[in-house]
C-alpha positions as CSV (number, residue, x, y, z in Angstrom):
1,X,-30.8,-36.9,-3.3
2,X,-28.4,-36.6,-6.3
3,X,-30.1,-33.3,-7.3
4,X,-29.7,-31.9,-3.8
5,X,-26.0,-32.9,-3.8
6,X,-25.3,-31.4,-7.2
7,X,-27.0,-28.1,-6.4
8,X,-25.3,-28.0,-3.0
9,X,-21.9,-28.6,-4.6
10,X,-22.5,-26.0,-7.3
11,X,-23.7,-23.4,-4.9
12,X,-20.9,-24.1,-2.4
13,X,-18.4,-23.9,-5.2
14,X,-19.9,-20.6,-6.4
15,X,-19.6,-19.2,-2.9
16,X,-16.1,-20.4,-2.5
17,X,-14.8,-19.0,-5.8
18,X,-16.7,-15.7,-5.4
19,X,-15.3,-15.4,-1.8
20,X,-11.8,-15.8,-3.1
21,X,-12.5,-13.2,-5.8
22,X,-13.9,-10.7,-3.3
23,X,-11.0,-11.4,-0.9
24,X,-8.3,-10.8,-3.7
25,X,-10.1,-7.7,-4.9
26,X,-10.2,-6.2,-1.4
27,X,-6.6,-7.0,-0.7
28,X,-5.6,-5.6,-4.1
29,X,-7.3,-2.3,-3.3
30,X,-5.6,-2.2,0.1
31,X,-2.0,-3.1,-0.9
32,X,-2.0,-3.8,-4.7
33,X,-0.1,-0.6,-5.6
34,X,2.7,-1.6,-3.1
35,X,2.8,-5.3,-4.1
36,X,5.1,-4.8,-7.1
37,X,7.7,-2.8,-5.0
38,X,7.5,-5.4,-2.2
39,X,8.1,-8.3,-4.5
40,X,10.9,-6.7,-6.5
41,X,12.7,-5.2,-3.5
42,X,12.4,-7.9,-0.9
43,X,13.2,-10.9,-3.0
44,X,17.0,-10.3,-3.4
45,X,17.5,-12.8,-0.5
46,X,16.1,-16.3,-1.1
47,X,14.9,-16.8,2.5
48,X,13.1,-13.4,2.4
49,X,11.7,-14.3,-1.0
50,X,10.4,-17.6,0.5
51,X,8.7,-15.6,3.3
52,X,7.2,-13.0,0.9
53,X,5.8,-15.8,-1.3
54,X,4.1,-17.5,1.7
55,X,2.7,-14.2,3.0
56,X,1.3,-13.1,-0.3
57,X,-0.3,-16.5,-0.9
58,X,-1.8,-16.5,2.6
59,X,-3.4,-13.1,1.9
60,X,-4.7,-14.0,-1.6
61,X,-5.6,-17.6,-0.7
62,X,-4.2,-18.9,-4.0
63,X,-0.8,-20.0,-5.0
64,X,-2.1,-20.0,-8.6
65,X,-2.8,-16.2,-8.4
66,X,0.7,-15.6,-6.9
67,X,2.4,-17.6,-9.6
68,X,0.5,-15.9,-12.4
69,X,1.5,-12.6,-10.8
70,X,5.1,-13.7,-10.8
71,X,4.8,-14.7,-14.5
72,X,3.6,-11.2,-15.3
73,X,6.4,-9.5,-13.3
74,X,9.0,-11.7,-15.0
75,X,7.5,-10.9,-18.4
76,X,7.7,-7.2,-17.6
77,X,11.3,-7.5,-16.4
78,X,10.4,-6.3,-12.9
79,X,11.8,-9.6,-11.4
80,X,14.4,-12.0,-12.6
81,X,13.9,-15.8,-12.8
82,X,16.4,-16.2,-9.8
83,X,14.2,-13.9,-7.7
84,X,11.0,-15.6,-8.5
85,X,12.0,-19.2,-7.6
86,X,12.1,-18.7,-3.8
87,X,8.8,-16.8,-4.0
88,X,7.2,-19.8,-5.9
89,X,8.4,-22.2,-3.2
90,X,7.0,-19.8,-0.5
91,X,3.7,-19.6,-2.4
92,X,3.4,-23.4,-2.1
93,X,3.8,-23.1,1.6
94,X,1.3,-20.3,1.9
95,X,-1.4,-22.3,0.3
96,X,-1.2,-24.9,3.1
97,X,-2.6,-22.4,5.6
98,X,-6.1,-22.8,4.2
99,X,-6.0,-26.5,4.7
100,X,-4.9,-26.0,8.4
101,X,-7.7,-23.5,8.9
102,X,-10.2,-26.1,7.6
103,X,-8.8,-28.7,9.9
104,X,-9.3,-26.2,12.8
105,X,-13.0,-26.0,11.8
106,X,-12.9,-22.3,10.8
107,X,-15.8,-23.2,8.5
108,X,-18.0,-23.2,11.6
109,X,-17.6,-19.5,12.2
110,X,-17.9,-18.5,8.5
111,X,-21.3,-16.9,9.0
112,X,-20.3,-14.5,11.7
113,X,-17.3,-13.5,9.6
114,X,-19.6,-12.8,6.6
115,X,-21.9,-10.8,8.8
116,X,-19.1,-8.7,10.2
117,X,-17.7,-8.0,6.8
118,X,-21.1,-7.1,5.4
119,X,-21.8,-4.8,8.3
120,X,-18.6,-2.9,7.9
121,X,-19.3,-2.5,4.1
122,X,-22.8,-1.2,4.6
123,X,-22.4,1.0,7.6
124,X,-19.1,2.8,6.8
125,X,-18.4,5.4,4.1
126,X,-14.6,5.4,4.3
127,X,-13.0,3.5,1.5
128,X,-10.3,2.0,3.8
129,X,-12.8,0.4,6.2
130,X,-15.0,-0.8,3.3
131,X,-12.0,-2.6,1.8
132,X,-11.3,-4.3,5.2
133,X,-14.9,-5.3,5.3
134,X,-14.6,-6.6,1.7
135,X,-11.6,-8.8,2.8
136,X,-13.6,-10.2,5.8
137,X,-16.6,-10.8,3.6
138,X,-14.5,-12.7,1.0
139,X,-12.8,-14.7,3.7
140,X,-16.1,-15.7,5.2
141,X,-17.7,-16.6,1.9
142,X,-14.7,-18.8,1.1
143,X,-15.2,-20.9,4.2
144,X,-19.0,-20.7,4.0
145,X,-18.8,-22.3,0.5
146,X,-16.7,-25.1,1.9
147,X,-19.2,-25.7,4.6
148,X,-22.1,-25.8,2.1
149,X,-20.2,-28.3,0.0
150,X,-19.4,-30.4,3.1
151,X,-23.1,-30.5,4.1
152,X,-24.1,-31.4,0.5
153,X,-21.6,-34.3,0.3
154,X,-22.7,-35.8,3.6
155,X,-25.5,-38.0,2.1
156,X,-22.9,-39.6,-0.3
157,X,-21.5,-41.5,2.6
158,X,-24.4,-44.0,2.3
159,X,-24.3,-44.2,-1.5
160,X,-22.7,-47.5,-2.5
161,X,-21.9,-46.6,-6.1
162,X,-20.1,-43.3,-5.1
163,X,-18.2,-44.9,-2.2
164,X,-17.0,-47.8,-4.4
165,X,-16.0,-45.3,-7.2
166,X,-13.9,-43.3,-4.8
167,X,-12.4,-46.3,-3.1
168,X,-10.8,-47.4,-6.4
169,X,-8.6,-44.2,-6.3
170,X,-6.1,-46.0,-4.1
171,X,-5.8,-48.7,-6.7
172,X,-5.3,-46.3,-9.6
173,X,-3.0,-43.5,-8.2
174,X,-2.1,-42.0,-11.6
175,X,-5.8,-41.7,-12.5
176,X,-6.5,-40.0,-9.2
177,X,-3.6,-37.6,-9.7
178,X,-4.7,-36.7,-13.2
179,X,-8.3,-36.1,-12.2
180,X,-7.3,-33.8,-9.3
181,X,-4.8,-31.9,-11.5
182,X,-7.5,-31.3,-14.2
183,X,-10.1,-30.2,-11.6
184,X,-7.6,-27.8,-10.0
185,X,-6.7,-26.4,-13.3
186,X,-10.4,-25.8,-14.3
187,X,-11.2,-24.0,-11.1
188,X,-7.9,-22.1,-11.0
189,X,-7.4,-22.5,-7.3
190,X,-5.3,-25.1,-5.5
191,X,-6.7,-23.8,-2.1
192,X,-10.3,-24.6,-3.3
193,X,-9.3,-28.0,-4.6
194,X,-7.4,-28.9,-1.4
195,X,-10.4,-27.8,0.6
196,X,-12.8,-30.1,-1.3
197,X,-10.4,-33.0,-1.0
198,X,-10.3,-32.4,2.8
199,X,-14.1,-32.3,3.0
200,X,-14.2,-35.7,1.1
201,X,-11.7,-37.2,3.6
202,X,-13.6,-35.7,6.6
203,X,-16.9,-37.3,5.3
204,X,-15.0,-40.6,5.0
205,X,-15.6,-40.6,1.2
206,X,-11.9,-41.2,0.5
207,X,-9.2,-42.9,2.4
208,X,-6.1,-41.1,3.6
209,X,-4.1,-42.8,0.9
210,X,-6.5,-41.8,-1.8
211,X,-6.5,-38.2,-0.4
212,X,-2.7,-38.1,-0.7
213,X,-2.9,-39.0,-4.4
214,X,-5.6,-36.3,-4.9
215,X,-3.5,-33.8,-3.1
216,X,-0.5,-34.6,-5.4
217,X,-2.7,-34.0,-8.4
218,X,-4.0,-30.7,-7.0
219,X,-0.4,-29.5,-6.4
220,X,0.5,-30.3,-10.0
221,X,-2.8,-28.8,-11.4
222,X,-2.2,-25.4,-9.8
223,X,0.9,-24.9,-12.0
224,X,-1.1,-25.4,-15.3
225,X,-2.7,-22.0,-15.1
226,X,0.7,-20.2,-14.9
227,X,2.0,-22.3,-17.8
228,X,-1.0,-21.2,-19.9
229,X,-0.6,-17.6,-18.9
230,X,3.0,-17.6,-20.0
231,X,2.3,-18.6,-23.5
232,X,3.2,-15.8,-25.8
233,X,5.1,-14.0,-23.1
234,X,8.8,-13.5,-22.8
235,X,11.1,-16.4,-22.3
236,X,11.8,-15.3,-18.7
237,X,8.1,-15.6,-17.9
238,X,7.9,-19.0,-19.6
239,X,10.8,-20.2,-17.4
240,X,9.0,-19.0,-14.3
241,X,5.9,-21.0,-15.2
242,X,8.0,-24.1,-16.1
243,X,9.8,-23.8,-12.8
244,X,6.6,-24.0,-10.8
245,X,5.5,-27.1,-12.8
246,X,8.8,-28.8,-12.4
247,X,8.9,-28.1,-8.6
248,X,5.5,-29.8,-8.2
249,X,6.2,-32.8,-10.6
250,X,9.6,-33.4,-8.9
251,X,8.0,-33.3,-5.5
252,X,5.3,-35.8,-6.5
253,X,7.9,-38.2,-8.1
254,X,9.9,-37.9,-4.9
255,X,7.0,-38.8,-2.6
256,X,5.1,-41.3,-4.8
257,X,7.2,-44.4,-3.8
258,X,6.7,-43.7,-0.1
259,X,2.9,-43.0,0.0
260,X,2.2,-45.9,2.5
261,X,5.0,-44.7,4.9
262,X,3.8,-41.1,4.4
263,X,0.2,-42.0,5.3
264,X,1.4,-44.0,8.4
265,X,3.5,-41.0,9.6
266,X,0.5,-38.7,9.3
267,X,-1.6,-41.1,11.3
268,X,1.0,-41.2,14.1
269,X,1.1,-37.4,14.3
270,X,-2.7,-36.9,14.7
271,X,-5.8,-39.0,14.9
272,X,-8.0,-36.3,13.3
273,X,-8.8,-37.1,9.6
274,X,-8.9,-33.4,8.8
275,X,-5.6,-32.8,10.5
276,X,-4.0,-35.8,8.7
277,X,-4.9,-34.4,5.2
278,X,-3.9,-30.9,6.1
279,X,-0.6,-32.1,7.4
280,X,0.0,-34.1,4.2
281,X,-0.4,-30.9,2.2
282,X,1.8,-28.9,4.5
283,X,4.5,-31.5,4.8
284,X,4.6,-32.0,1.1
285,X,5.1,-28.4,0.3
286,X,7.5,-27.7,3.2
287,X,9.7,-30.6,2.1
288,X,9.8,-29.3,-1.5
289,X,10.7,-25.8,-0.4
290,X,13.5,-27.0,2.0
291,X,14.9,-29.4,-0.7
292,X,15.0,-27.0,-3.6
293,X,15.6,-23.6,-1.9
294,X,19.5,-24.1,-1.6
295,X,19.6,-24.9,-5.3
296,X,17.6,-22.1,-6.9
297,X,20.6,-20.7,-8.6
298,X,21.5,-24.0,-10.3
299,X,17.8,-24.5,-11.1
300,X,17.7,-21.1,-12.8
301,X,20.7,-22.0,-14.9
302,X,19.1,-25.3,-15.9
303,X,15.9,-23.5,-17.0
304,X,17.9,-21.0,-19.0
305,X,19.5,-24.0,-20.8
306,X,16.2,-25.8,-21.6
307,X,14.4,-22.6,-22.5
308,X,17.1,-20.3,-23.9
309,X,16.4,-16.7,-25.2
310,X,15.4,-16.3,-28.8
311,X,18.3,-15.7,-31.1
312,X,16.3,-13.3,-33.3
313,X,14.4,-10.2,-32.4
314,X,11.2,-11.1,-34.2
315,X,9.1,-9.8,-31.4
316,X,10.5,-6.2,-32.0
317,X,7.1,-4.9,-33.0
318,X,5.3,-6.5,-30.1
319,X,4.9,-5.1,-26.5
320,X,7.6,-6.2,-24.2
321,X,6.0,-5.5,-20.8
322,X,2.2,-5.8,-21.2
323,X,0.7,-8.9,-19.6
324,X,-3.0,-9.5,-20.2
325,X,-3.4,-12.1,-17.4
326,X,-2.4,-9.6,-14.7
327,X,-5.1,-7.0,-15.6
328,X,-7.9,-8.8,-13.7
329,X,-5.9,-10.2,-10.8
330,X,-3.9,-7.0,-10.2
331,X,-4.9,-3.8,-12.1
332,X,-2.5,-1.6,-10.2
333,X,0.4,-3.9,-11.3
334,X,-1.0,-3.7,-14.8
335,X,-0.6,0.1,-14.6
336,X,3.0,-0.4,-13.6
337,X,3.6,-2.6,-16.6
338,X,1.8,-0.1,-18.9
339,X,4.1,2.6,-17.6
340,X,7.2,0.5,-18.4
341,X,5.9,0.0,-21.9
342,X,5.2,3.7,-22.3
343,X,8.8,4.5,-21.1
344,X,10.0,2.1,-23.8
345,X,7.9,4.0,-26.5
346,X,9.2,7.3,-25.1
347,X,12.8,6.0,-25.7
348,X,11.9,5.2,-29.3
349,X,10.3,8.6,-29.9
350,X,13.2,10.4,-28.2
351,X,15.7,8.6,-30.5
352,X,13.6,9.4,-33.5
353,X,13.6,13.1,-32.6
354,X,17.3,13.2,-31.7
355,X,18.2,11.6,-35.0
356,X,16.0,13.9,-37.1
357,X,18.6,16.7,-37.3
358,X,21.3,14.3,-38.3
359,X,19.3,13.2,-41.3
360,X,19.2,16.9,-42.5
361,X,22.8,17.5,-41.7
362,X,24.3,14.4,-43.5
363,X,21.5,13.6,-46.0
364,X,21.5,10.2,-44.5
365,X,18.9,8.0,-46.3
366,X,19.7,4.9,-44.2
367,X,19.0,6.8,-41.0
368,X,15.8,8.1,-42.4
369,X,14.7,4.5,-43.2
370,X,15.5,3.6,-39.6
371,X,13.4,6.4,-38.3
372,X,10.5,5.4,-40.4
373,X,10.8,1.8,-39.2
374,X,10.9,3.0,-35.6
375,X,7.8,5.1,-36.2
376,X,5.9,1.9,-37.4
377,X,7.0,0.2,-34.2
378,X,5.8,3.2,-32.2
379,X,2.4,3.0,-33.9
380,X,2.0,-0.7,-33.1
381,X,3.1,-0.3,-29.5
382,X,0.9,2.7,-29.0
383,X,-2.2,0.8,-30.2
384,X,-1.4,-2.2,-28.1
385,X,-0.8,0.0,-25.0
386,X,-4.0,2.0,-25.4
387,X,-6.0,-1.2,-25.8
388,X,-4.3,-2.6,-22.7
389,X,-5.1,0.5,-20.6
390,X,-8.7,0.5,-21.8
391,X,-9.0,-3.0,-20.4
392,X,-7.5,-1.9,-17.2
393,X,-10.1,0.9,-16.9
394,X,-12.8,-1.7,-17.0
395,X,-11.5,-3.1,-13.7
396,X,-12.4,-1.8,-10.3
397,X,-9.9,1.0,-9.6
398,X,-9.3,3.6,-6.9
399,X,-9.7,7.2,-7.9
400,X,-5.9,7.6,-8.0
401,X,-5.5,4.5,-10.2
402,X,-8.2,5.8,-12.5
403,X,-6.5,9.1,-12.9
404,X,-3.2,7.4,-13.5
405,X,-4.7,5.2,-16.2
406,X,-6.2,8.2,-18.0
407,X,-2.9,10.1,-17.8
408,X,-1.0,7.2,-19.3
409,X,-3.6,7.0,-22.2
410,X,-3.0,10.8,-22.8
411,X,0.8,10.2,-22.7
412,X,0.8,7.3,-25.2
413,X,-1.5,9.3,-27.5
414,X,0.8,12.3,-27.5
415,X,3.8,10.1,-28.2
416,X,2.0,8.5,-31.1
417,X,1.2,12.0,-32.4
418,X,4.9,13.0,-32.2
419,X,5.7,9.9,-34.2
420,X,3.2,10.9,-36.8
421,X,4.7,14.4,-37.1
422,X,8.1,12.9,-37.6
423,X,6.8,10.5,-40.2
424,X,4.5,12.8,-42.2
425,X,6.2,16.1,-41.8
426,X,9.9,15.8,-40.9
427,X,10.6,12.7,-42.9
428,X,8.9,14.3,-45.9
429,X,10.9,17.5,-45.5
430,X,14.1,15.4,-45.3
431,X,13.3,13.7,-48.5
432,X,12.6,17.0,-50.2
433,X,16.0,18.3,-49.1
434,X,17.9,15.1,-50.0
435,X,16.4,14.7,-53.4
436,X,16.3,18.4,-54.1
437,X,20.0,18.7,-53.5
438,X,19.7,22.0,-51.5
439,X,21.4,23.1,-48.3
440,X,20.4,25.5,-45.4
441,X,22.3,28.7,-45.0
442,X,24.9,28.6,-42.2
443,X,23.0,30.9,-39.9
444,X,19.7,29.1,-40.7
445,X,21.1,25.7,-39.9
446,X,22.5,27.0,-36.6
447,X,19.1,28.3,-35.7
448,X,17.4,24.9,-36.6
449,X,20.1,23.1,-34.5
450,X,19.4,25.2,-31.4
451,X,15.7,24.8,-31.7
452,X,16.1,21.0,-32.1
453,X,18.3,20.9,-29.0
454,X,15.7,22.8,-27.0
455,X,13.0,20.3,-28.1
456,X,15.2,17.3,-27.2
457,X,16.1,18.9,-23.9
458,X,12.4,19.4,-23.1
459,X,11.8,15.7,-24.1
460,X,14.6,14.5,-21.8
461,X,13.3,16.4,-18.8
462,X,9.8,15.1,-19.4
463,X,10.9,11.5,-19.8
464,X,13.0,11.7,-16.7
465,X,10.0,13.1,-14.8
466,X,8.0,10.0,-15.9
467,X,10.7,7.5,-15.0
468,X,11.5,9.0,-11.6
469,X,8.0,10.2,-10.7
470,X,9.2,13.8,-10.3
471,X,6.2,16.1,-10.5
472,X,8.4,19.2,-10.1
473,X,10.5,18.3,-13.1
474,X,7.3,17.7,-15.1
475,X,6.0,21.1,-14.1
476,X,9.4,22.6,-15.1
477,X,9.0,21.1,-18.5
478,X,5.5,22.6,-18.8
479,X,6.9,26.1,-18.0
480,X,9.9,25.7,-20.4
481,X,7.8,25.0,-23.5
482,X,6.6,28.6,-24.0
483,X,10.3,29.5,-24.5
484,X,10.2,27.3,-27.6
485,X,7.1,29.0,-28.8
486,X,8.9,32.4,-28.5
487,X,12.0,30.9,-30.2
488,X,9.8,29.7,-33.2
489,X,8.5,33.2,-33.7
490,X,12.0,34.7,-33.6
491,X,13.5,32.1,-36.0
492,X,10.7,32.7,-38.4
493,X,11.5,36.4,-38.4
494,X,15.2,35.8,-38.8
495,X,14.5,33.6,-41.8
496,X,12.2,36.2,-43.4
497,X,15.0,38.8,-42.8
498,X,17.5,36.6,-44.7
499,X,15.0,36.3,-47.6
500,X,14.7,40.1,-47.7
501,X,18.4,40.6,-48.0
502,X,18.6,37.9,-50.7
503,X,20.5,35.0,-49.0
504,X,20.4,32.4,-51.8
505,X,20.5,29.2,-49.7
506,X,17.6,30.6,-47.6
507,X,15.5,31.2,-50.7
508,X,16.2,27.6,-51.9
509,X,15.2,26.0,-48.6
510,X,12.6,28.5,-47.4
511,X,9.6,26.1,-47.4
512,X,11.6,23.3,-45.8
513,X,13.0,25.6,-43.1
514,X,9.7,27.2,-42.1
515,X,7.9,23.8,-42.0
516,X,10.7,22.2,-40.0
517,X,10.6,24.8,-37.2
518,X,6.8,24.4,-37.2
519,X,7.2,20.6,-36.9
520,X,9.6,21.1,-34.0
521,X,7.1,23.5,-32.3
522,X,4.3,20.9,-32.7
523,X,6.4,18.3,-31.1
524,X,7.2,20.5,-28.2
525,X,3.4,21.1,-27.7
526,X,2.8,17.4,-27.4
527,X,5.7,17.0,-25.0
528,X,4.2,19.8,-22.9
529,X,0.9,17.8,-22.9
530,X,2.8,14.8,-21.7
531,X,4.4,16.7,-18.9
532,X,1.0,18.1,-17.8
533,X,-0.4,14.5,-17.7
534,X,2.6,13.3,-15.7
535,X,2.2,16.1,-13.1
536,X,-1.6,16.2,-12.8
537,X,-2.8,12.7,-13.6
538,X,-0.1,10.0,-13.5
539,X,1.5,11.4,-10.3
540,X,-1.8,13.0,-9.1
541,X,0.0,16.0,-7.6
542,X,-1.2,19.6,-7.5
543,X,1.5,22.3,-7.4
544,X,1.7,24.2,-4.1
545,X,2.9,27.9,-3.9
546,X,6.3,26.7,-2.6
547,X,6.9,24.1,-5.3
548,X,5.6,26.5,-8.0
549,X,8.2,29.0,-6.8
550,X,10.9,26.4,-6.9
551,X,9.9,25.5,-10.5
552,X,9.9,29.2,-11.5
553,X,13.5,29.5,-10.2
554,X,14.5,26.5,-12.2
555,X,12.9,27.9,-15.3
556,X,14.8,31.2,-14.8
557,X,18.0,29.3,-14.5
558,X,17.2,27.3,-17.6
């Protein structure tokens, strides 16, 4: 009997967790790319944020997944702590829907839902319908797993040892809370834990009072995963995770002295055991949300005090926006975070390029050291971003997401190459000029300045195209780069002409001058590659005749 029970529980748990995975993956493919914009734009109002948190959790069937997602968005700077708090409270409400569905015996129709989902997947070729089928399949497997576990636990009703063991939970509430919290943390799903607790209550394996203690533990345990995922992230992300934990602990402490009255109230509302346990979970989370929602601003200020920002910038060399935990749960959001990190690297590279001319003009050794330090930072961030994107590519992606990921890898690679050119070529040339004590001729320096400005302008247009998602601007940058190629040839000829007529300063700086314009040319080529990747891969747009004509007009104006 014990072997049958253990295998049934393991198999049912496997179906439940796999069903939740399939459900989340399907929903991610349907709406994942929109989720980031929804969360960041609709959470300015606390009541809307509450609703959004509930809706997202109902879809993903896990408040844990929602909270981990919020930690990632806070770490990336997409959402502030004040914005996330109402969403967290809403997520706690959303997770109660699963309990209510179990109480309504949705588990009894799990097999038809699985059959419908599988039929859609196998008999349609359109991605959109296959994803809908995947959502239905995951939803059905989730409740089928609960049904399998319920059937497996049924014989335990007549097992004296097991019944007496569970009966002691009412006498040791702290032990029951701790055990449920640990179990919920291990399976990373409060919805699954609550479902199992409900099945135990339905099978009369635990009393309502014991089930309340177990539900308290499940609610606390669901916050542990978010806390763990925030370790090593930004202080804002850590504050989001701590907020979820404190909400749950405060709620449990608030309800704990009134468990007997709470249980009596639930019995008065309904005579159904399943309904009583489901209502406990719903009432608990609704009460927390209503109590804490008006004070989210004060709570955010409190969290800022107990977990203040770091005084030093020791994390300067580390990625600011990349969040490893979000890769599996939401690859499309991970691409958004990678884009933000690449924009950050682009800023660093642009600053290096902009400052390069000033080093030559003022023989500024300190600025040169700053540029070299920045280049080291660019190398570190580039390596981290490429590794991050490689991990994203290992996840199930749509064709558009795959192209975007490849484009971002090409962009960060080219940015790294620009940094290398500045370090190995331009910085070396600057040192030669500084320590050689030579100066460019007046006309030669004017030419170098004009070419440098053209390269910086090209870089600015390309960076703006990436930030704003403007494919036309990216194509404009692509068509502007050949002008820099022509300029490099002309400047080389002008310099040779000065050498022929015997300009002394041109002779002293000839090698530096020619190598510098070549370095600027190589930088422009990498910027052109970045613009191409933005237009064709990141944004996934193909130029039409009309847009191409518009770009040509802009090039002519430039």
